[in-house]
N, C-alpha and C positions, 0 to 999 in steps of 0.2 A: 098589642104589646102590654104586658102587665106592669103595674106600678109596684115597685119594691122599696121598702124602707130598710136602711142598714144601720145597725148599731153594734159596736163592739163593747161588750161588758168587761170592765176592769175592776180589780180590787182597790183601786186608788182613783183620785180625781173626783169630779162631781158627776152625779147621775140622777136624772129625773125619773122618779118612780111613777108607777101607774096611777097613783092617787094624786099626782101633781106635786107632791113634796119633793125636795131635793136632798139627796144623800151626799155627804162630803166625807172623804177619808184621806188621811195623810200618814205615811210611814215616817215617824220622827223619833227614832230610838235615842237620839241625843237630847231630846227636849223633856222638860219636866211638865210643862203646861202648854197647851195649844188652844188658841181661840179662833173661831171663824169670824171674820170681819165682813159683814154684808154691807155693800155700798149702794144697793138699789133703793135704800131708804135714807132719809135725812133726819137726824144725824146718823152716822154710821152705827150699825148695830153689832155688838160683839157678843158672841155666844160661846160659852165654854164647851170644848169638845171632850167627849168621854174617853179616858184612857182605856185601851184594849190590850190584849196580850201581844207580846212580841214587838213592842214599840209602836203600835198603831194608835191613832186617835180618830174618832168618828163622831158624826152628828147627822141627824135628819131634821130638816127644818121646813115648815110650811110658809116661812117668811120669804123664801127665795123662789125664783122661777126662771124660766129661760130668759136670757138677756141681762140678768143681774151680774154686777161686778162683785168680786170678792177677793180677799187675801187671807192668809193665815198669820196670826200674831204669835210669835215664839217667845215663851217665858217673859212676856211683857216688855221685851226689849226691841224686837225687830219685826216688821211686817214683810211678808214674802209672798210672791205669786205661787200658785199651785204648780208643782213640777210636772203634773200631768194635765195642765191647762189645755183645753181644746182651742182656745183663741185668746190672744193678747192684744187688744186694740191699742193699749197704751205702752207697748214695747216691753222689753224683758224686765224692767224694774217696776212696771205698773201692775194694775189689777188684772186678774183673770176674769173671763166672762163665762157664765153658764150657757152651754150650747145644747140644744135639742137636736141630735143628729137625724132623728126621724122626720124632721120637718122637710128635708130634701127628698123628693120623690124620684127615685131612679127609674129609668125606662130602658135599661140595657140588660135585663135579666137573661136574655138569650146569648149574651156575650160571655164566652168562656176562655177568651184569649186566643193566641196563635201558637202553633208548635215552635219550639225554640229554633228549629232549622230555618224558619221563615225570617229570622231576625236580621234587620238592617237598622242599626241603632243610631240615633241622632242625639248627642248630648247638647243641652242648652242651659243657659243661665236665665231664669225668668226675668230678672231685673234688667238685662241688657239685650235680650233677644228681640224685643220690640221697642218702639219709642214710648209706649205706655209703661213698659216695665212691670206688667201685671199678668195674672193668669188669663184674663180676657185678651190681653195683647198677644199671648201665645196662640190662643184659640183662633185669632184672625188669620194666622199663617198656616193653619193645618192643611189646607188644600195645596199649598206650596210643597209641603213635605210629602204628601201623598203622590203628587205629580213627580216629585224627585225619585221616588221609589223607596222611601223610608217606610218601615213597618213598626218602629218603636221609638217613642220619645223617652229620653232619660233626663229627668230634671235634676240639676245640681241641687244640693240640699236646700229644702224650703223651711226647715224648722226655725222657729223664731230666734232671730239674732239681734244683737244690740245695734242701734243706730240706723241710718238711712240706707246703707248698702253694705253688702258682705258677700263673699263667695258662697257662704252657707256652712262652711266647715267650722264655724265658731258658734254653732247653735247652742242655746242655753235651755230652751224649753222645747223638748223634742216631739211633743204631741200637737203643737200649735203651728199651723201654717203662718208664715210671717205676714203681718197685717199690711205691709207695703205692697204685697203681691195681690191682696184681696182677702175676702172672707173664706171660711171653710166651704161655703156653698159655691163660691167662685171657682175654687179648685175642683170641686165635684163636677161643676158644669164643664170645665176643661176636659176632665177625664171622660165624662159621658159623651161629650162631643167627639173626642178622639175615637172612642169605641164605635160610634156610628159611622166613622170613616175607615174603619178597619185598622186603626192604629192602637198598639199597646202603649201603656205608659208605665215607666219605671221610676221609682223614687230612690234617690241617693241618700243613704242613712249613715250616720256617724256614731258608732258604738264604742270607739276607743278612747274618747275623751269628751269633756264638755268645753264649751268656749270659755275664754278667760274673763268674760264680763257677763253678769246676769245670772250666774249659777249660785244659788243660795244653799245648796244641799250641805255644804260644809258646816253650816250653822246648826242644823238640827238632825242630819243623817250622815255623820262622818263615816259610818261603815260602807258608804257608797264608794269610798276611795281606798286604795292600797298604799301603805307606807313602805312597801317592799320594792315596788317598781315604779318607773316614771316613763312617760312618753315625751316626744319632742314638744308636745303642746301642753304639758302639765301633768298633774297627778293621774295615774292610771286608775282604771275602774277595777273594783274589787269583785272579780268573777270567781275566785277560788279560795278566798280567806273566810274568816269567821263572819257570820251574818250575810253570806253571799246569796242566800235563797231569794230574798226580795229584790236584791240588785238584779239578779238574772231575770226575775219575773218582770221587772220594770222594762227591760229592753226587749224581752220576748213579746210582751204585750204591745210594745211600741210597733214591732214588726207586724203583728197580727192586726193592730189597729189600722195601719195604713192600708193593708191588703183587704181587710173586711169592710171597714167603714167608708173608705174612699175608693174602693174597688181598683186599686193599683194592680198591675199585672206582674209586678216583680220588684225586687229591691237590689240595689247595688250597695254592698257593704264596704265602706271606706277603710283602707289601711288596716286590715285585720292582723297584720304582723305586729301591730301595737296593742293587740288584745293579749294580755298575759294570763294564761290559765293552764295550770298543770293538773287539773282534776280530770276524772274520767267518769262519765262522759263530759267533755268540755262544753263550755257555753255555746260555741258555734254549732256543735253537733246537736245540742238540745234545741237550739233555735230552728235549725233546718228540719228537725223531726216535728216540731210544733207546727211549722208551716205546712209540711207535707201532709200531716194528719188533719190539719184544719182547712184553710181556704184552698190549699193545693190538692185536696182530696178529689174535688170534682171540677177544678179549673186548671188551666195552664198557668202555673205560677213559676217564675224564673228567678233564681237567686244567683247573683253575680258577685264575685269577690274581687277586691284589689288586695294583692298579697305579695309584697316584695320578696318574701321568703320562698316563693315558687313551691309551696307545699301542695303537691299533687294529690295527696290522700284525701283532701276535702272534696275532690271532684269525682271520687269513685263511689259506687254503691257497694255497701257491705251486705252480704247475704243475711247476716244476723240482724242487722239494723238497716234495712233498705231505704228508710226515709232520711237517714243522716248524710245527705250529700248536697252539694251545690251544683248548679247547672253549668257554670262557666266561670272563667277568670280573665280579667284584663291581662293581656300578654305584653308587659313592658319590654320584654326582650325583643319582640318584633319591632316595636317603635324605635328602641335605642339603636338597634343594628341598622335599620334603614336610615335613621337620622344621621348617624355617623357616616354612612356611605354617601348620602346625598349632600351633606354640608361640610364634611371634613372635620367636624368638631370632635375632639377626643378628650376633652377635659371633663372633670367631675365623673359622674357615673358612666359617661360615654367611653371612658378609658378602657373598660372591659370589652368594648366592641370594636376598637380601632384596629386590632390585629385580626385578620381572617374574618372580616364582616360577612363575606358571602357564605362562608361555612356556617356562621351563626344564623344567617337568614334562612339558608336551606334547611337547617335543623328546626328552626321555628315553624316553618311551613309544613314540614313532614312529621315532626315529633312534638310540637307544642313549645316547650321551653328550650332556650339555648343553653341555659345553665341548669343542669340536672344533677347537681352535686359537685360540679367543678369548682376550683378555687376562683374567688373573685378578688382581683387586686384592689378594687375600689372599697371592698368591705374588709380591708386589713388582712388579705390573704386567707380568709375563711371560706369554707365550702358554702355553696348556695344552691338550693333547689333539691328536688326529688325527681326520680325518673318519671317521665310523662309520655313515653313513646306508645304505651298501650292505650292511651286515651284518644278518642276520635278528634279530628281537627275542629269539629264544632264545639268543643269544650273551651276553646280559647278565643277571646274577643280581641281582634287585631285593630290597630288604629295608627294613623300618622300624626294626629294632633288631638290633644285633649286640653281641658282647662289647666292641668298640671304642666304639661309639656310646653304650652305657650306662656301661661301666666307666671311660671317660676323663672322665666328668663328676665334679665334686667329691664329690657325694653318691651317685653311682651310681644315679640315679633312672631308672626305666623310663618309657617314653612314656605309659603309662596314668595316671601321676600328673602329667604335664606338660601335658596338653591335655584338653578336654572329651570325654566318651565318644562323643558323636555325631561329633566330628571323627575320632577314632580308628577308629570303625566305617567311616566313609567311606574313610579311607586303607587300611584292611585290605581292603576290597572291591577297591580299585584294585590292591593288591599281589597278591591271590590269584586274580583273574580276568583280569588282563592276560596276554598270551602269554609274557612273560619268566618263566623259572623263579623262583619265590618262595623266599625263605629266612626261616625263623622262628628266633628265639632262644629257648632253653629257657624255658618258663614263659610265653612271650608268648601262647600260645593260651588261657590262662585269666586273663590280666591279673594275673600273679603280683605280689604286693605286696612281695616281697623285693627289695632293691637288688642290684646286682652291681658292687661296687667292685673296684679293682685291689688284688691281694694278692700278697705275696711272703714268703719266709722265708730271707733271706740271713744272712751273718755280721754281727755287730753294727755294724761300721764302714760296711759297704755298706748295711745297712738304714737307717742314719741319713742317708746320702747320698741314697738313693731318696726318703725321706720329705721331706727338704728340697727336693729337685729338683721333686717333685710340687707342693708349695706354691708354689714360684717360677713354675711353669708356669701355675697358676691365676691368679696375680697379674697375668699379662700380659693377661687378659681384662678389658676396660674395664668391663663390666657385672657382673663377679663381685664379690659381697660376702659374705664368710664370715659365717656365723651364729654369734655368740658363745655362744648357747645350745645349739648343735649343732655340735661340733667336726668338722672334716673327718676321716673315718676314716684312720688311719695304716695303710699297706700291710702292715706286719709284725705288727700286733696280731692275736691269734687271733680276736677278735670280728669283724674285717673279713672274714676268710675264712668264719667260721661264719654270718655274717648273709646270705651269698650262697647258702647251701644251700637248695634249693627246699623249700617246704612243700607236700607233695602233699595234705595234708588240705584245703587251700583249694578243691580242685576241686569238692567237694560243697557249697560255700557260695555264697550270693548275694553279689556278682554274678558270681563266677568261673565258675560253672556255665553261666550265660548266654553268657559270652564263649567258653567252650569249644564250646558248641553252635553259636554263630555261625561259628566257624572251621571246624567240621565241615561245616556247611551249605555254606559257600563252596567248600570243597575237594571236596565231592561234585559241585557244579556244574562245577568245573574238570575233574574226572575224566570226567564224562559228556559234556560239550558242547565243551570247549575242547581238552583234551589230544589227542584223536584227530585234531584238525585242525591240529596243530603240526608233524607229521613232514614234513621236507623244505621247511619254510617258507622262502620267498625273502626277501631283504632289499630295501630301497629301495622297498617297496610301500605302507607305512603312511603315513597322513596325519593331521595334527592341525590344529586351528583354535582360536585363543583367542577366546572369545565376549565376555568382559568381564574385569574385574580379577580375579575369582575363579572364573570358569566357563570350561570348554573342552570340546572333544570330540575324540575320536580314533577312527580306524577302521583295522582291520587286515584285509587280504585273507587268507583262510585257504587251506589246501591243497586243499580241495574246491570252491573257487570261492565259498564263502560269505564274508560280511563280518561280522567281529566289531566292534561299535560300543560306544563308551562316552561317556556324557555326564555331566559332574560339575560341581557347584557347591561349591567348597571355601571357602565363606565363611559368616559367621554371619547374613547377610541374604539374603532371596530374590533371585534373579537372573532377569532377563528376557532370554531368548535366542531365537535362531532357528537351529535345528539339526535334523539328521535324526532321525526317530523311527520309521522303518520297521524291521520285524523282530520276531521273537519275543523277549519280555522274559525274559532269563535270571535277572536279579536286579534288584530295585529296593527301596530302603529303605522305600517306602510303597506300599500296594496300588494307588493311583491315579496313580502316578508317570508312567506313559506318557501319560495324559491331560493331566497338567500340562505335559509337554513339548510336546505338540501345541498346547497353549494358549500356549506360549512362556514358561512360568514354572517355575523350579527352586526348590524349597524349600532352606533352609540345609543345608549339609553333606549333599547328596544325590548319589548315584551310581547310574546306571542302565547296565546292560549289555544289549545286544540282539544277536541273531544273525539276519541276513538271509540266507536261503538263496540259492543261485546263481540259481534261476529267478525269485526275487522281485526280483532286481536287473536282470533282462533288460528 
C-alpha cells in the first residue's frame, strides 16, 4: 500500500514552502495595516505584512516553521487568530498554529468511497459519542458501527467553537478541527481507520453564518457580511453583494480543504435556506461544481443538503452544467409526518402534518417531499417546496431522530420515550427498509435512555442571552407546559452536556440489547435484498395508496424489474384493507402477517415488506 501526503493549497492562511519558509496571507479589505505576530520566539516578533491588491496582505518569513503560534495585529489595535487557521490549541480567541499537513502519511490511496446507494448514515457528536469525547474515542467504536450495518459516519460540525462544549453550529474558525476533540492528525487517523473498515465519513459544515463568539472578521473584513439580509443566528454571509468573490472562495476552499486534505467522503451543508444569494450561478451551484471537478472527479464524493425550502432543483443534474448538483437532501417531511403520527404532537411545525399524516407519509416515500408547493400553515400560509416526484427515492435521506429533532425539545427526549415501543418498531422498519438512505442518530440503535439537550459554553453575558432566548422559544408552543419539578436544562450548565454522553453499558441490558438486535436484523435485510436493487434507480416510478386513516401501501420498481412493496397500519386499532400481498415476505412483525393481509386485516402498528420478482409480476 502506497504512502500518500495530502495538502490543499489555498490563497489564504499559512503555507509551508518547499524551502522551509512559511507564507502567510490575510484578506483584510477593512484594515489599513496588518502585522504578523510570531509567538514561537520570545519576545513575540511582529512583522509588517505587505499590502497587496484587492484588500490582501501577505508575508513570507524564515523565522516561522511548523508548530509556531501566530496571530494578526490589525491597525495596531487588536490581535486576531487566522480565519483560515488549521489548528487552534488555545481556543477561538487564542493563537493559531502553523501546521504541516504533509507530515501525516495516508495509507488509504486505494479508497475511493462507496456508491451513494450503499449509504446507511450514522450521525454523531464527537464530544458525547464516547466517554473520551474525542476523535480517538469515536475510533474505539467503529467496529460497533460496522457490525450494526452502518456504512457512513456523519460528524456533527467539528470546526473550532468557543468554550468546552458545543453542538458545533457555532463554529468561528471553519478550517480548524476543535482542539477538545484532538489534533488534525487525530481526525485524519479516525478517517483513515474508518476507511480501512469500509466506512465513509461525512463532515457537517455551516456556511450560512458564523458563531456569535470568536469571529473577528467584522474588524477587518466587513464585506464578509450582508447588511441586506439576516439569519436567525446573526448576520448573513455576503454571497451576492459587492466583494463577494473572496467570500465565496473562502467557503469553496473550505469544502475542498476537508475533502482533499482530510479525505472526507462528503459534506452535509447545514440550513442552506439561510444562504441568501440571488446571483447566477449562485454560490451553492459553484461549490457543487468545484467539488465535482475537483475531488469528486475520481472519487465517490457525496454532497447532502439540509433545506427547509424543499428546493428540489439543487438535486437535479442540468445537461448544460452537469456538475452543479447535490447528491441528496435531508427529508424533514418524512420525520415530521411520522413523529406527528407516533406521538400525537401537532404544535409548532408539526401542525402542517396533523391532518392526513398517512397521505403525507405515503407521498414522502413515493415522491420525496410531502410539500411540493402546497401552502404551509406553519409558514404563515405561504407555499413551500418544489415538485420532486421525478427524483429517485435515493435522493432523500430519511430519519426518525437527529440532533435537531431531539435537542430542540425542551427536555431533549428521544423518540423511544415519547411513543409506545410497538409504534417505534413499526416506524424503524419503514425507515430502514425503504429505498431512501436511512440516517440513525447516535444511540438510537439501542434506544439510548440519555437525552440530548442543546449545550454551549459561551462567555457569561452570551450564555445568559442564549438561556433566556431558549425559554422564550418554548413559550411560543401552545401545548408546552414546563414541569416545575423538572427544570428545563440550561444550555451552559456542565450537567446539560454531561447528561448527553452515551452510556455504552446500556447495550448489554434489557430492553436495549433487543433494540440493537432489531436494528441489526433490519439492516441485514436491507444489505442483502434492497441495497443491490437501488443502483441507478429511476424517479417517478413509485406509487402509494392510502387505505384508511392509519393504513397505506407503497410500491417501488427496483433496478432489476422487481417490485418492493410495503403495507403498514400505523394505528393502535386493527385495520381492514384491500391491498397487494404478492411476493416474498422480507420482513413482517408477526409470523402470520402475510396471511392476515390476504384476509384484509392488519394488526395495530404492523409493517410488512414484500419483494415480487420480475417474472412474478408478468
